[in-house]
N, C-alpha and C positions, 0 to 999 in steps of 0.2 A: 267207813267214816275215817276222817283224818285223826291223827293222834290227839289233837286238841279237842275235837268233837267227842272223842272217846273219853277223854278225861272229864269233860263236863257231864257226859252221860253217866259215868261211874259215880260221880258225886250226887247227881240227881236233882240238886236244887241250887239255883244261882241267886244270891241276894242282890237285889237292885237297890243301889245306895245313892242317896243324895247327901253330900257332906258340905255343910255351910261353913264349918270351921276345921278344915283339914289339918292345920298345924296342931290343933288340940286333939282331934279325934281319930285321925287316920291310923296311927300306929296302934293305939289300944283296941280299936275296932278290928283291925287285921288280926291281932292276937286273939280276940274273943271268937272270931269266926274260925280260926285255925284250931283253937282249943275245942270248939264244938264239932269238929270233923267236917267243916265246910270251907275248905281252903280255896274259895273262888269268890270273885266279886265283879259285879257290873257297876262301875262308878259313872253316874249320869252327868252329862254336860249341862244339866238344868241348873247347876250351881257353879258359881265362879270358883276357881281353884280345883276343878276336877282333875286336871293334869297333875297338879301338885299332889293331890290325894293318891292318884294312881302310882306315882313315883314313890311316895312314902310307904304305901302299903306293900308294894313289891320289894322294896329294900328292907323292910322290917320283917317280912315273912317270905323267905325266898321260895318256899315250895308253893306259894299261893299263885293261882291263876287269876290275873287281874285284867279286866277289859274295860272299854269305854262304851257307855250307853247314851241314848238320846242324841246320837250323832246325826247332824243335819247338814254339815258343810265339809268340804274337802279339807279345809284348814284344820278342822277338829280332828280329822284322821291323822294329819301330820303331827299335830300337837300330842295326840294320844300315843302314837308310835314313838315320838321323841321321849315321852315320859315312861315308856316301857310296857305299854298296853300290848296284850297278846291277842285280843280279838276286838271287833267292833260290832255294836248293835245299833240298828236304826229303828225308829218307831214305825216307819212305813217302808214301802219299796221304792227306791230311787235308783234307777239304772246307772246313772252317772256316778253315784257314790259306790255302788257295787263294783263297777268297772275300775274306779280309782283305787278302792281297797285291794282288788285283785292285782292291779298294777304295782301297788306297794307291798304285795305279798303278805297280807294280813287277813285272817279269816273274818268274814262279815256275815252277820245273821240279821237280815232285814225283816221288818214286820210284814207279815203276809196274812190276809184274812179272806181273800176272794180268789176265784178261779183264775182271774187275770193276773193277780199277784203270783200265784203258783206257776202259771205259764211263764211269766217273766223270770222267775227264779230258776226254772228248769233250763231256760236258754243260757243262763250264766253258769250252769253246771253245779249249782248249789245242792247240798245234801241235807243240811240242817238249817231250818228257818225258824224265826220267831213268829208266834201267833199272838197278836196284840190288838186291842185289849181282849183277852181270852173270854172271860165270862160274859162280857157285854157283847161279844161278837158271835155268840152261839155255843161257846164252851166246848166240852169234849165231844158232844154229839156232832157238832159241825166239823171239828177236826177229823173225826173218824169218817164222816161222810166225804170229806175232801180227799182222804187217803185212798179212796176207791179209784178215781181217775189219775191220782198222782201217788202211786205206791212207793216211789223212790225216796220220798222225803221223810226225815225224822223231824219232829216238831218240838219247840220249846215254848209252851204257852206262858204268857205273863199277863197279869191283870186279873185281880179277883182270886188269886191263889192264896190259900190259907191252910192251917193245920187241919181244918175240917174237910177240905176236898182234895188235899194233896194225894192221898192214897188212891182215890178214884182216878185221878189223872195218870199217876205214875204206873198204874197197873196196865194201862193200854200199851200195846207193843209199838204204837206209832210215836209215843212220847219218849224223847231222849232225856229231858230234864224239864223242870219247871222253874220259872223265874218268880221271885216274890220279894216283897218288902216288909212282910209281917214280922220278921225277926230283926229288922233294922229300921223301925219306924223313927220318925223325928223325935218322938217323946223318949224312946229308949236311948237314942244317941245324944240328944241335948242334955239329958240327965245322967249320961255316962253310966248307964245300967249294963255294964259289960257282962256281968255274970248271967243276967237274964237273957241277953243275946246268945251267949254260949249255950244256955239251957234250951232255948228255942231251936238252935241249930241241932243240938243232940236229939231233940224230939223229932225234928224233921228227918234226920238221918235214920232214926229208928223206924219211923213210918215208911220211909222209902225201902229200907232193907226188908221189912216185913211184907210190904206189898209186892216187891219183886220176888221174894221167896215164894209167895202164894202163886205168882205167875209162872214160876219155873217148874212147879210141881205138875 
């Protein structure tokens, strides 16, 4: 895997974040995530100001790996790169977006849930892909089944991931990391409950480390 893929895998969990008030929330949220041992964020373009949030989070927490999520247009890739994004995540597989991201030399993790998606990702030389929405699309059992004909992929499932099933996913050798919003819900962010976010991140890291320890034995 590339260095950036490896960094994501080492952390094991990628918070999927929607920020409606980046000027107020981006910096304290970045601090909360870093304090919790999760220095990575996928900031979605579902909210205005995503690029501003990416820029502010990256500037306030230099060790943080910040990417753009829910990217559906080439212009958003440009906007994300200009803001300092280090990776792109798309909800589905769009060959034109993948090609453009590769042309711009930025890692892209497209959403893939079908054999056709996997075939397309294979043609573009991708190694790490998103599986979205994970639970609604068959969950870990489908991911493991898909790995039989496509053993070269590592997968980042997103959608329906929580503290309750995080260990189950992360134990699987095919899983590089999980994406989740349970530690960055709208309620937690809107009410600026930064300490709770930090605590949820620490819980997540503890689960990941324990699960991987069991796997390595």
